[in-house]
BAKEDO-935108 format. One record per residue: residue number from 1; residue in one letter; x, y, z of N, C-alpha, C in turn. Coordinates in steps of 0.05 Angstrom, whole numbers, padded with zeros to 5 digits. Layout:
<atoms>
<atom i="NUM" aa="A" n_x="X" n_y="Y" n_z="Z" ca_x="X" ca_y="Y" ca_z="Z" c_x="X" c_y="Y" c_z="Z"/>
...
</atoms>
This chain:
<atoms>
<atom i="1" aa="M" n_x="02057" n_y="01835" n_z="03436" ca_x="02050" ca_y="01863" ca_z="03431" c_x="02068" c_y="01880" c_z="03449"/>
<atom i="2" aa="K" n_x="02078" n_y="01902" n_z="03437" ca_x="02096" ca_y="01920" ca_z="03452" c_x="02080" c_y="01935" c_z="03474"/>
<atom i="3" aa="P" n_x="02094" n_y="01940" n_z="03496" ca_x="02080" ca_y="01955" ca_z="03518" c_x="02070" c_y="01983" c_z="03509"/>
<atom i="4" aa="A" n_x="02085" n_y="01996" n_z="03492" ca_x="02077" ca_y="02023" ca_z="03484" c_x="02051" c_y="02021" c_z="03467"/>
<atom i="5" aa="V" n_x="02050" n_y="02002" n_z="03449" ca_x="02026" ca_y="01998" ca_z="03433" c_x="02002" c_y="01990" c_z="03450"/>
<atom i="6" aa="R" n_x="02007" n_y="01973" n_z="03469" ca_x="01986" ca_y="01964" ca_z="03487" c_x="01975" c_y="01988" c_z="03503"/>
<atom i="7" aa="A" n_x="01994" n_y="02005" n_z="03513" ca_x="01986" ca_y="02028" ca_z="03529" c_x="01970" c_y="02048" c_z="03511"/>
<atom i="8" aa="T" n_x="01978" n_y="02051" n_z="03486" ca_x="01963" ca_y="02069" ca_z="03468" c_x="01935" c_y="02058" c_z="03463"/>
<atom i="9" aa="I" n_x="01933" n_y="02032" n_z="03458" ca_x="01906" ca_y="02021" ca_z="03453" c_x="01888" c_y="02024" c_z="03478"/>
<atom i="10" aa="V" n_x="01899" n_y="02018" n_z="03501" ca_x="01883" ca_y="02021" ca_z="03526" c_x="01875" c_y="02050" c_z="03530"/>
<atom i="11" aa="T" n_x="01893" n_y="02069" n_z="03525" ca_x="01887" ca_y="02097" ca_z="03528" c_x="01865" c_y="02106" c_z="03509"/>
<atom i="12" aa="I" n_x="01867" n_y="02097" n_z="03484" ca_x="01847" ca_y="02105" ca_z="03464" c_x="01820" c_y="02092" c_z="03471"/>
<atom i="13" aa="A" n_x="01820" n_y="02067" n_z="03479" ca_x="01795" ca_y="02054" ca_z="03486" c_x="01781" c_y="02067" c_z="03510"/>
<atom i="14" aa="S" n_x="01797" n_y="02073" n_z="03531" ca_x="01785" ca_y="02086" ca_z="03554" c_x="01775" c_y="02114" c_z="03548"/>
<atom i="15" aa="A" n_x="01790" n_y="02129" n_z="03532" ca_x="01781" ca_y="02156" ca_z="03524" c_x="01755" c_y="02154" c_z="03507"/>
<atom i="16" aa="A" n_x="01754" n_y="02135" n_z="03489" ca_x="01730" ca_y="02132" ca_z="03473" c_x="01706" c_y="02125" c_z="03491"/>
<atom i="17" aa="A" n_x="01710" n_y="02108" n_z="03511" ca_x="01688" ca_y="02101" ca_z="03529" c_x="01679" c_y="02125" c_z="03545"/>
<atom i="18" aa="L" n_x="01697" n_y="02141" n_z="03554" ca_x="01690" ca_y="02165" ca_z="03570" c_x="01676" c_y="02186" c_z="03552"/>
<atom i="19" aa="L" n_x="01687" n_y="02189" n_z="03528" ca_x="01676" ca_y="02209" ca_z="03510" c_x="01648" c_y="02201" c_z="03500"/>
<atom i="20" aa="S" n_x="01644" n_y="02176" n_z="03496" ca_x="01617" ca_y="02167" ca_z="03486" c_x="01596" c_y="02173" c_z="03508"/>
<atom i="21" aa="Q" n_x="01603" n_y="02169" n_z="03533" ca_x="01584" ca_y="02175" ca_z="03554" c_x="01579" c_y="02205" c_z="03556"/>
<atom i="22" aa="A" n_x="01599" n_y="02221" n_z="03552" ca_x="01596" ca_y="02250" ca_z="03553" c_x="01580" c_y="02260" c_z="03529"/>
<atom i="23" aa="A" n_x="01585" n_y="02248" n_z="03506" ca_x="01571" ca_y="02257" ca_z="03482" c_x="01541" c_y="02250" c_z="03483"/>
<atom i="24" aa="M" n_x="01535" n_y="02227" n_z="03495" ca_x="01507" ca_y="02219" ca_z="03496" c_x="01492" c_y="02232" c_z="03519"/>
<atom i="25" aa="A" n_x="01505" n_y="02245" n_z="03538" ca_x="01492" ca_y="02256" ca_z="03561" c_x="01492" c_y="02287" c_z="03561"/>
<atom i="26" aa="C" n_x="01491" n_y="02299" n_z="03538" ca_x="01491" ca_y="02328" ca_z="03537" c_x="01465" c_y="02338" c_z="03550"/>
<atom i="27" aa="P" n_x="01466" n_y="02360" n_z="03566" ca_x="01442" ca_y="02369" ca_z="03581" c_x="01419" c_y="02377" c_z="03563"/>
<atom i="28" aa="A" n_x="01424" n_y="02389" n_z="03541" ca_x="01402" ca_y="02398" ca_z="03524" c_x="01387" c_y="02374" c_z="03512"/>
<atom i="29" aa="C" n_x="01402" n_y="02353" n_z="03505" ca_x="01390" ca_y="02330" ca_z="03493" c_x="01375" c_y="02313" c_z="03514"/>
<atom i="30" aa="A" n_x="01387" n_y="02310" n_z="03537" ca_x="01375" ca_y="02294" ca_z="03558" c_x="01350" c_y="02307" c_z="03569"/>
<atom i="31" aa="G" n_x="01349" n_y="02334" n_z="03571" ca_x="01326" ca_y="02347" ca_z="03582" c_x="01302" c_y="02348" c_z="03563"/>
<atom i="32" aa="S" n_x="01307" n_y="02344" n_z="03537" ca_x="01285" ca_y="02346" ca_z="03518" c_x="01271" c_y="02320" c_z="03513"/>
<atom i="33" aa="A" n_x="01281" n_y="02298" n_z="03524" ca_x="01269" ca_y="02272" ca_z="03518" c_x="01243" c_y="02268" c_z="03535"/>
<atom i="34" aa="S" n_x="01223" n_y="02259" n_z="03522" ca_x="01198" ca_y="02251" ca_z="03536" c_x="01195" c_y="02221" c_z="03535"/>
<atom i="35" aa="P" n_x="01180" n_y="02209" n_z="03553" ca_x="01177" ca_y="02180" ca_z="03552" c_x="01164" c_y="02169" c_z="03527"/>
<atom i="36" aa="K" n_x="01147" n_y="02185" n_z="03514" ca_x="01133" ca_y="02176" ca_z="03490" c_x="01150" c_y="02178" c_z="03465"/>
<atom i="37" aa="D" n_x="01168" n_y="02198" n_z="03464" ca_x="01184" ca_y="02202" ca_z="03440" c_x="01210" c_y="02186" c_z="03442"/>
<atom i="38" aa="P" n_x="01218" n_y="02173" n_z="03420" ca_x="01244" ca_y="02159" ca_z="03421" c_x="01267" c_y="02179" c_z="03421"/>
<atom i="39" aa="N" n_x="01287" n_y="02172" n_z="03436" ca_x="01310" ca_y="02190" ca_z="03439" c_x="01332" c_y="02182" c_z="03419"/>
<atom i="40" aa="I" n_x="01336" n_y="02198" n_z="03398" ca_x="01355" ca_y="02192" ca_z="03377" c_x="01383" c_y="02203" c_z="03384"/>
<atom i="41" aa="W" n_x="01385" n_y="02220" n_z="03404" ca_x="01411" ca_y="02233" ca_z="03409" c_x="01433" c_y="02214" c_z="03418"/>
<atom i="42" aa="P" n_x="01428" n_y="02193" n_z="03432" ca_x="01451" ca_y="02174" ca_z="03438" c_x="01462" c_y="02162" c_z="03412"/>
<atom i="43" aa="L" n_x="01445" n_y="02157" n_z="03393" ca_x="01454" ca_y="02146" ca_z="03367" c_x="01471" c_y="02167" c_z="03352"/>
<atom i="44" aa="V" n_x="01462" n_y="02192" n_z="03353" ca_x="01477" ca_y="02214" ca_z="03341" c_x="01505" c_y="02216" c_z="03354"/>
<atom i="45" aa="G" n_x="01506" n_y="02214" n_z="03380" ca_x="01531" ca_y="02215" ca_z="03395" c_x="01550" c_y="02193" c_z="03386"/>
<atom i="46" aa="L" n_x="01539" n_y="02169" n_z="03382" ca_x="01556" ca_y="02147" ca_z="03373" c_x="01567" c_y="02152" c_z="03345"/>
<atom i="47" aa="F" n_x="01550" n_y="02163" n_z="03327" ca_x="01560" ca_y="02169" ca_z="03300" c_x="01580" c_y="02191" c_z="03300"/>
<atom i="48" aa="M" n_x="01579" n_y="02209" n_z="03319" ca_x="01599" ca_y="02230" ca_z="03321" c_x="01626" c_y="02219" c_z="03329"/>
<atom i="49" aa="L" n_x="01627" n_y="02196" n_z="03342" ca_x="01652" ca_y="02184" ca_z="03350" c_x="01666" c_y="02169" c_z="03327"/>
<atom i="50" aa="V" n_x="01651" n_y="02163" n_z="03306" ca_x="01663" ca_y="02147" ca_z="03284" c_x="01688" c_y="02159" c_z="03272"/>
<atom i="51" aa="P" n_x="01690" n_y="02185" n_z="03266" ca_x="01715" ca_y="02196" ca_z="03255" c_x="01738" c_y="02193" c_z="03274"/>
<atom i="52" aa="W" n_x="01733" n_y="02196" n_z="03300" ca_x="01755" ca_y="02193" ca_z="03320" c_x="01765" c_y="02164" c_z="03321"/>
<atom i="53" aa="I" n_x="01746" n_y="02145" n_z="03320" ca_x="01754" ca_y="02117" ca_z="03320" c_x="01770" c_y="02110" c_z="03295"/>
<atom i="54" aa="L" n_x="01761" n_y="02120" n_z="03272" ca_x="01776" ca_y="02115" ca_z="03248" c_x="01804" c_y="02127" c_z="03249"/>
<atom i="55" aa="A" n_x="01806" n_y="02152" n_z="03259" ca_x="01832" ca_y="02165" ca_z="03261" c_x="01850" c_y="02150" c_z="03279"/>
<atom i="56" aa="A" n_x="01840" n_y="02140" n_z="03301" ca_x="01857" ca_y="02124" ca_z="03320" c_x="01867" c_y="02099" c_z="03306"/>
<atom i="57" aa="A" n_x="01849" n_y="02085" n_z="03292" ca_x="01857" ca_y="02060" ca_z="03278" c_x="01877" c_y="02065" c_z="03257"/>
<atom i="58" aa="V" n_x="01874" n_y="02086" n_z="03241" ca_x="01893" ca_y="02093" ca_z="03220" c_x="01920" c_y="02100" c_z="03233"/>
<atom i="59" aa="T" n_x="01920" n_y="02115" n_z="03255" ca_x="01945" ca_y="02123" ca_z="03268" c_x="01960" c_y="02099" c_z="03278"/>
<atom i="60" aa="I" n_x="01945" n_y="02080" n_z="03290" ca_x="01958" ca_y="02055" ca_z="03300" c_x="01970" c_y="02039" c_z="03276"/>
<atom i="61" aa="L" n_x="01955" n_y="02037" n_z="03255" ca_x="01965" ca_y="02022" ca_z="03231" c_x="01989" c_y="02035" c_z="03219"/>
<atom i="62" aa="V" n_x="01988" n_y="02061" n_z="03216" ca_x="02011" ca_y="02075" ca_z="03204" c_x="02036" c_y="02072" c_z="03222"/>
<atom i="63" aa="R" n_x="02033" n_y="02075" n_z="03248" ca_x="02056" ca_y="02071" ca_z="03266" c_x="02067" c_y="02043" c_z="03264"/>
<atom i="64" aa="R" n_x="02049" n_y="02024" n_z="03263" ca_x="02058" ca_y="01996" ca_z="03262" c_x="02073" c_y="01991" c_z="03235"/>
<atom i="65" aa="E" n_x="02062" n_y="02001" n_z="03214" ca_x="02075" ca_y="01996" ca_z="03188" c_x="02100" c_y="02013" c_z="03184"/>
<atom i="66" aa="S" n_x="02102" n_y="02036" n_z="03197" ca_x="02126" ca_y="02052" ca_z="03194" c_x="02150" c_y="02040" c_z="03207"/>
<atom i="67" aa="T" n_x="02145" n_y="02022" n_z="03226" ca_x="02168" ca_y="02008" ca_z="03239" c_x="02177" c_y="01984" c_z="03224"/>
<atom i="68" aa="S" n_x="02162" n_y="01976" n_z="03204" ca_x="02170" ca_y="01953" ca_z="03187" c_x="02168" c_y="01961" c_z="03158"/>
<atom i="69" aa="F" n_x="02185" n_y="01949" n_z="03142" ca_x="02184" ca_y="01954" ca_z="03113" c_x="02176" c_y="01929" c_z="03099"/>
<atom i="70" aa="F" n_x="02151" n_y="01928" n_z="03091" ca_x="02139" ca_y="01904" ca_z="03079" c_x="02141" c_y="01880" c_z="03097"/>
<atom i="71" aa="G" n_x="02136" n_y="01884" n_z="03122" ca_x="02136" ca_y="01862" ca_z="03141" c_x="02162" c_y="01853" c_z="03152"/>
<atom i="72" aa="V" n_x="02184" n_y="01866" n_z="03143" ca_x="02211" ca_y="01859" ca_z="03153" c_x="02220" c_y="01879" c_z="03173"/>
<atom i="73" aa="K" n_x="02226" n_y="01870" n_z="03197" ca_x="02235" ca_y="01888" ca_z="03219" c_x="02264" c_y="01896" c_z="03213"/>
<atom i="74" aa="H" n_x="02270" n_y="01922" n_z="03218" ca_x="02297" ca_y="01932" ca_z="03215" c_x="02311" c_y="01933" c_z="03242"/>
</atoms>
């Protein structure tokens, strides 16, 4: 694996990990949870990350395929 691709993957993975924690810990959502009611907001935060994860995956695939033409390196 190329160092640039590896660095991109590590950057995206670490950003996703940090953003997921921030999305799940919004003050309004955390303050409204009671012990008896289930807290659905962490799940909502994870679903909000799905488009970003898909965009990152598509970007990596497009970059990888743009450097090769039908699997043949130029």
